[in-house]
N, C-alpha and C positions, 0 to 999 in steps of 0.2 A: 316781098310777100304781099298778096292782095289785101289781106286784112289790115296790115300796117298802113297801106296807102289809103284804105277807106277810113281807118281810125284817124289818120292825120287830116284827111279832108273834112271829117266830121268835126274834129276839134277846131279846125280853122273856121268852119261855119259858125260854131257856137260862140267863139271868142269875139266875133264881130258884134255881138250884142243882140242878135236875133233871139226872140223868146225860145226857150229850150224846146217846147213842144213843136213850135213851127220849124225850127232847125232840123229836129229829128224827122218830122213828117215829110218835109220837102226833100231832104236828103234821101230818105228811103224811097219816096215816090220816084225820084230821078233814077235811082239804081234799078228799080223794077221796070221803069219805062225803057231804059237802055238795054236791060237784059232780056226782056220779053216782048217789048213793043206794045203792051197793053196794061191796063190797071184793073182788070177784072178781079172781083172777089175781095177787094180791099175793105169795102164797107162791112161785109160779113165778118171779116177777120177782126176788125175793131170791135164790132158788137160782141163777138164771141169772147174777146179778151175782157171786156168790161162787164159782161153778164155773168159775174162770178160772186157767189154768196159770200165768200171770205172777204171781199172788198168792203162789205158793209162795216167791218170793224174799223176802217179808217175814219169815216165821218163820226162814228160813235165815240171812239177814243178822243178824237179832236173835240167833240162836244163836251165830253167829261172834263177835259182840261180847261175849256173856256168857262164852264160853270164854276169850277173851283177857283179860277183866277178872278173872274169878274165878280164872283160872290165873296171875294176877299177871304176865302177859307185858307189859302196858303200864306197869307201875310205874316203869320206868326212863326213860320218855319225857321227862318234865320234867327229870330229872337230866341226860340227854344234851343236851337243848336248852340248858339252863343252862350246861353245860360249853362248848359251842360258841359261845355268844353273850354270855357274861357280861361281856366286855370292852367291849361297846358301851354308849353312853349309854342308860340305861333298859334295860340288858341283860336284867334279870329279866322285865320286861314283854314284851320281844321274845321271850324264851324261852317265856313263857306262850303267846303267840300261835302260835309254832312248834309247841309241844306240842299245842295245841288243833287246829291244822291237821292234824297227823298222826293224832291220836285221832279226828278227824272222819271220816277215811278208814277207821276201824275200827268205830266205833259207829253211825254213821248217825243219831245223836240229839244234838240241841243240849243238852238237859237233862243227859244222861249225860256229855257233854263238860264242861259247866260244873261238875258235881258232882265228877267224877274229877280233872280238872286243878286245879280250885279248891281242893280239900282239901289239895293239896300246895303250890300256888303262893301262895295268899293269906297264910298265916302267914309264909312265907319272905319275901315282899315287904315285909310290915310290919316284920319283924325287921331287914331291911336298910335301913330308913329311908323306904320308899315310903309315901305317905299311904294310909290305908284306902280312901278314895274311888278312888284310882288303881288299887289292887289289885282292888276290886270291878268297876270299869269294864272293865279288860282281860280279866278272866275272863268277864264278861257278854257283852262284844263278841266275844271270841274263841270263846266257846261257841256263838254263833249259827252258826258255820261248819259245825257238825255236820249241818245239813240241806241245805247247798249242795254241799259237797265229798262226792262219792260214796263209799260207797253212802248213799242217802238214802231213808228211809221215805216221806216226803211225795212225793218224785219218783216212787216206785213207784206210789203211789196215783193221782197225777195221770196217769201213763202209762196205767194201767189204765182210768181214767175216760174219757180222751180217745183211747185206742187209739194212743198215740204210743210209738215205740221207747224202751224204758227205757234201753237201752245208749246211744242218742244223747243222752238226757236226762242220763245220768251224765257222759258226756264233755263235754257242754255246761256242766256245773257246775264243771269243773276249773279253767279259766282265770279265770272270775269269782271263784271261791273263793280262788285264789292271789293275784289282784289285791286282793281285800279284805284278805287276810292281810298283804300288803305295805303297804297303806294303814294298817292298824292298827299295824304295826311302826314305820312312819315316824312316826306320831303318838306312839307310846310314847317313841321316842328324842327327839322334839322336846319333848314335855311334860316328860320327865325333865330335859332340859338346862336348861329355863327354870323348873323347879319351885322353890318356896321351901324345900321340905324338903331336908335334907342326905342325899342318897342315897349309900350306900356303893358304891364302884366296886371292881372286882376285876381281877386280872391276866389277861392272855390265857392260855388253857389251853395247856399244853405238848402236843407231839405224842403223848406217851405217854398223857396224860389224854384227849385226843381219841380215840385209838385204843381205849382202854378203854371210853369212853362209847359209841362206835359198836358195839363188840362186845356190850355189854350190851343195847342197843336194836335189834340187827340184825333179830331175828325180828319185832318189832313194826313195823319199817319195811318188811320184805320182803313180808309177807303182803298188805297192801293194794296194794302195787305190782304183785304178781303177779296179783291179782284184776282190777284195773283194766287192766293190760297185756293180760291174756287177753281181756277184752272189746274193747279197742281193736283188737287184731290179729285179731279174729274167731275166736279159739280156742274160745270158748264164748259162749253168750247170757247175758243178765243173770241168769236163773234158774239156769243151770248155774254161773255165776260165784259165786252165793250158796252153792250146794252145795259147790263147791270151796273156798270161803272157810271155811265151817263145818268141813269135814273137815280143812283145813289148820290151823285154829285148835285143833281138838281134838288133832291130832297134835303140834303145837308145845307146847301146855300139858301134855299127858299124857306125851309121850315125851322132849321136849327139856328143858323146865323141871321136869317131874315134880312139878307143884304141883296137879294136878287128879286127885282121886280118883273112884271110881265114884259115890260119893254126890254129889260136886260136879257130875258130868255130869248126874245126875238132877235136881239143883236147877236147873242151867242150862236143861234141857229144860222144866221146869215154869215157870220165869220167862219163857222165850221163848213158851211156849204161852199163858200168861196175857196177855202183852202183845199177842200176835197176836189172841187172841180179842176183846180190847177194841177193836182196830182194825177187825176184821171186823164186829163189831156196829155200829160207827159207819158203816162202808161200806154194810152192808145197809140201815140206816136212811136213809142219804143216797140210796140207790137209790130208796127209796120216795118221798123228797122230790122227786128229779129227775123221777120218773114223774108226781107230782102237778103239778109245774110245767109239764110237757109237756102234760098234759090241759087245763090252763088256757091253753095256747098262749103262755105267757110267753116262751120262747126265740124264737118267731116274732115276737112283738111287739117284742122287743129288736132283732132284725134290721131290722124295718120302721122302728123309731125311728131307728136309726143311718143307714139308707138315706135316710130322709126329711130328716134334718138334714145329710146329706152329711158326716159326721164323717170326719176323716182317721185313719189308723192311730195317729198320735201322740196326737191328741185323745182317741180312745177309750181307749187304754192309760193315759193320764194319769187319766182319769175312773175307770177300774177300779182303778188303783193307789191312788187316794185312798180309794175305797170299802173296799179291803182294809186300808188303814191304820186306818180307823175300826173295821172289824170286828175287827181285831187287838187292839184295846184291851179287847174283851169276850169273844172266843172264842179257842180254841186252834187251832193250825195245821191239823190234819186237818179240823176242822169247816169252816173257811174254804174249803179246797180243794173239799170235797164239796158245799158249799152254792152256791158261785159258779160252778164250772166248767160244770155242765150249762146254765146260762143264757148264759155267755160263749162257749162253744164254737161255736155257730152263727154268732156275729158274727165270730169269728176267721176262720172259713172265708169269710164274705162279704167281709171286708176283706183277705183273703189274708195274714193274719198267721201267720208260722211258729209252730206250736204248741210247738216245742222252745224257740224264743226266748221266747215267752210263759211257758213253764214256768219258765225261769230267772228272768225278771222277777218272777213270782209268788213263787218261792222266796226271792229276796232280800227281797221285801216281807214275807214271812212271818217272816224273820229279825227284821225290825223289830217284828213282833208279839210276839216272844219277850222283848223288853226294854222294851216300852212298858206302863206301868200302865193300868188296875189288874190286868189278867190277863196279866202277863208271866211266863211259866213260868221263864225263867232268873233272874229277880229272886228268886223264891222258892227256887230251887235254891241261889243264893248265900247267901240268908238262912239256909238250913238248914246250910250249911257254916261260915259266918262268925259266925252268931248276932249279926248286926248289925241296925240299924234299917232298915226298908225305905226310909225317906227317904234315908239315906246311900247306899244302893245305887242308888237311882234317880238321884241327883245324879251318882254315879260313872259311870253308863252313858250319860248324856246326850250326851257327845261322840261316842260310838259310834253313837248314833241318827243324828247328822248325817253321820258317815262312811259309814254304810250308805246313806243317801239319795244321797250322792255316788256311791257304787258303782252304785246303781240307775240314776242318771242316765247314767252312762257306758255301761252296757249298753244302755240305751234309745236313746241317741244313736248308739252304735257296735255294732250287732247282731253284727258279726263277732267280738267278744270272746267271745260265747257260741257262735256257729255255726261258727267256724273249725275247732276240733278235731273235732267230730262229722262235719264234712264231709270229713275226711281218713281216718276210720277205715274199716277193712274190715268188711264185713257178716259176721255169724256164722251 
């Protein structure tokens, strides 16, 4: 099949180490040049793809995260989670999952979640008797929640590409994200209870300790709740929520914590701009690839193939999820979204598959890509924090690969897990 040959060629180009945006753009340009003999209209295509109001949410959510991190607003998250949960079996692992869950609602990035929480949690868990593999696994698994629990950069891109409500996508990620966090926490408690290592247990926190911990982390907890609540109740759109979140993070870090100087604000803006420019370059290149695939009639061929073989929704989704798992071993999440979505989208419409539901399934699958070798970004984030061998880290995260597959299966079998909450929200 032509698409399989193109996909294999594209993966071969990207695994050579060429920057993702360059690989996508050059490959797409070559296809168009061979198919039509000219490159007319490509500039207008790129401009049209980037000239989208919804994309403003990406730099603003990124800026919000940088303000909260550089302003040290999130530093007390792990401490607060540890105080509240330390008395449980595997309490430090459960606290790590809880801290990752909250930080995911601030950063929108799995790698940032793994780096930030891992730098505090991994040394402490090892010091308290947890095995290094246990520590690496819980940070790697918990870190993946960064792209499922809103705000989520990959969800914004998926929403732009498919013209799906970003607010609905964000709300759809909440319940599956909390479900996965609960599954991870139960696993931590079970694994710690039956572990051979002697894990140090702690006393239940007193009321005074709990009150102090909640006071320290109150602002880090309040801002994401306000941003998501505003979207849920229709106070503002996703883009307006991003602006409100960035402004709120700036006010908290600069006026409440007083840990953000003018120079820090400038550095946050530069970092956010750099991250955004990288994503936009990839998005522009993926637009070129999508255009090339359309010129070759590949999306139409996919619809005809599915129709001819009378595939059910479940069979098609299973096939796509398997493809994404394989791609996730070699490509990073943004590339997978932008390569596969233009091809899959017409089939979703033909099979009447809810694009919000599919977006959540895709995001959970992309979480798998973050912890599966050889190109698992969270694996390298943990390696940077813990200075451990990549083999030890991979062995540590393997249980969480299985747990993510369980979560994916639950959302596939019970779509209401993803679709219930967005179905109750008010339109903004």
